N, C-alpha and C positions, 0 to 999 in steps of 0.2 A: 654492899649498895653501889650501883653503877651509875655515875653522874656523867652527864653530857654537857659541855660547856660550849656554846655557839661564839665563835670568834669571827670577826670580820676585819679584813685588812681595808683600810681607807686612807685617802689622801690627808696628809698632816693638816689639821685645822688651823695651825699657826702660819702656814704658808698659803700663797695665792693659789685658788683652785680654778680651773677652767673646764670648759666642754668642748668636746671634739666638733670640728665643723662638718665632718661627713655623717655622723649618726646622732649628734647632739646628747651623746653619753659623757660622763665625767672622763676627762683625760687622765687616766691613772698611769699611763706609760711614762709621762714626762713629770709626774708628782713624786714627792717624798712620801711614801706609802708606810703607814704604821698600823698597830693593832688600835682598833676603835677603843677609845679611852674607857667607855663604860663597859667594855667587856674585861678589862683587867679586874674590875671589882667582881664580875661574875666568876672570874677564875679564882680569885681570893676566897669568895664564899664557898666554893665547891671544895677547895683545898681544906678550909676549916671543918667542913661537914665531914670529909674523909678522916681527917685527923681525930675527930670525936667518935665517928661511927664505923670507921674502916671502909673498905672497898676500893674502887678505882675511879680516876677521872679521866674522861676522853675529851680531847678537843675536836671540834667538827668545824670545818671551813668550807665554803664553797667559793671558789676563785680561781684565777689563772695560775700557771706554775709559779710566778713570783710570789704568790701568797704564802708560799712555803717558808719564806723568810719570817713571816709573822707567826707561823705554826711553831716554828723553833723557839722564837722568843717567848711565846705562850709556854711551851714545854720546859722552858728554863726556869719557869716559876714553880714547877713542881707536878704538873699532871703526868699521867703514866703513859699516855700514847695520844695518837691523833688520827683522824680520818679526813682526807683532802679530796673533795669532790671538784674535779676540773675537767671541763668539757667546753670546747669552742662553741658549742650550741647554746651554752647558758647564758652568753654575753648578750645583754640588752633585756634581760628578764626583768618584769616588774615585781612588785611585792608578791603577787599571787603567783606567779611562776617560781619565785625564789623559795617561797614557803612549801611548794609541792616538792621541789628538789630536797630542802631540808627534812620534810616530814619522811620522805622516802629513805633517806640516809639514817635517820633516827630510828625508823622502824627495824632497819637491819641490825643496829647497835643493841636495840631493846633495852634501853636504860629505866632506871626507876625514877630519875630525876632529871630534868633538862633545865639549865641555869643559863641566862643570857643578859646582856645589858638592855636596859629599858628602851634605848634608841641608839642609833648610829650617827656619828657626827657628820656623814655626808648626805643622809637622806632625812633624818629625824622625823620618820613616820610613825614610830611606835606600833607598828602593825604586825610585824612578824611573829611576835610571841603569841599574840591571840590567833592568827592564822595557822600556826603550827599545832595549837592546842585543838582548834577546831578539826583540823585534818586527822589528828591522832585519837580524837574523841576522848580527850582528858581535859582536867582542869587547867585554867590559866590563873595563876596568882601573880598578878602584874604590879610593877611600880613599887617594889618592896624597899623599905628603909631598914627592915629587920627581918630575918627569917629563923624560925625555930623548927627544929626536926626532932619529933618525939615518935620513935619507931616508924610506922607508915603514915603518920599524920604530920602535916605541914601546917604551919601558921605564920602568916606574915603581918607586919604593920605597913599597909598601903600609904605611901606618901601623898597627900593631897595639898591644895592650896590652903585649906583651913585646918590642918592637922593631920591626923591619920585614922584609917580604918583598920579594923582587925578582921582578916579573912583567913579561913582554914578550908583544907581539902585533904583528900588521901592521895597518896602515890599510886600511880605515876601522875607526875603534874609538870607544867612549865611554870618556871618563876623568873620573872625579869626583876632586875635590880637597879637602883639609883647609886650615885656615888656617894650617898650618905650612909650606906650599909657597913662599910669597913674602910680600911687602908691597905691597899694591895702592897704585897711585899716585893722587895727588889729582887732580881734574881742574882744568886750568889755566883761565884766563879765555878764551883763544884756544880752548881745547877745548870749553868751554861754548857760546861763540858758534857754533863749527863745528857742534856737535851740532844746531842748530836747522835746518840746511840738509840734514843727512844724511837719505838716502831711507829711510822707513819704510813697508813694504808692509802691507797689512791683508788678512787672511784670514778666512773664515767657515768654519763646517763643511761648507758646500756646495762651497766652493772646494777643500777637502782631500779631498772624497769620503767624508766620515765621517758615517754616519747619525746623526741627532740622538737616536734611540732608544737608541743604544749608549752614550751618555754622560750626563752630568748625573744628576739624581735617578732618572730611569727606568732608566738603564743601570748604576747604582751597585751594585757587590758587597758593599758595607758602608755601613751608615748609623749615625748617633747617634740613639738613640731617646729618651734623656733626659739632661739635664744639670742641675747645681746648683752653687751657689757653694761655694767651699772653707769648711768650718766654722770659726769663729773659734778662734784659738789659746787652749787652755786654760791657766789659771794654773799655775804650776810649784810644786813643793814646797819651802818654805823651811826650811832646817835652822839652828836657833839653836845655836851652840856653848857648851855649858856644861861643857866638859871632855870631853864624849863625841860631839863633831861628826863625828870621824873614824869612830867605830862606826856612827852614824846613816848616814853617806854610804855606808859599805860595805853596810850592810843595805838601803838604797834600791837600790843598783846590783844586789844579789843579787836583790831583788824584781823587778827589770826584766830579770833573766837577762843582764845586762851583765858580771858577774863570776862 
């Protein structure tokens, strides 16, 4: 079985993130960039499937040259190889354009299963898995908290606010996972050293047959036209209890329509 895991390099969610002033995109150059947290769970799930059923796990990333750091981190967890799509024309792509690039790369790899995180911490759109499945004409089993593979059949427990749904499909398929599905392994020293020798294939838009005009800023279906910093927090209302503190509190809550 061949499994592709989608991995995205994102700014660390624990640090302050800013947008560039020239094009309103995330300023990744000055950020502390890491693997999208949810993608680590996708990597772990793919590795567990390989351990049970055999095959290979391929990491797929679309991003600038520095995204290679996250590729090596992903490989240190245990995947066999990686494909890095890097092309300046991709910068500024919306979800529609990004899904086009990913789908083209996946088609060349021809996997049985595509596993990815349910969302990225920089966008939180939860769109890419659905878009890729639509472009490839395959099933999308999204929001999984549990994945079962039985031959060519896949079954997930889809996490919802009210519990879970059981959804099944045949491979090939796209499966997106939440952080409730497993506990990612830590890279060992042996894994870190081995990752340096694992093959990483580089692809451009031309290699994938994707016209540059259909992605990036030119092909984007949505753009950020303006941005500003969050306004500073305003001072709160202080209530001094002189025997009527409870009444004042209720009056304040009522004025805010909270009671």
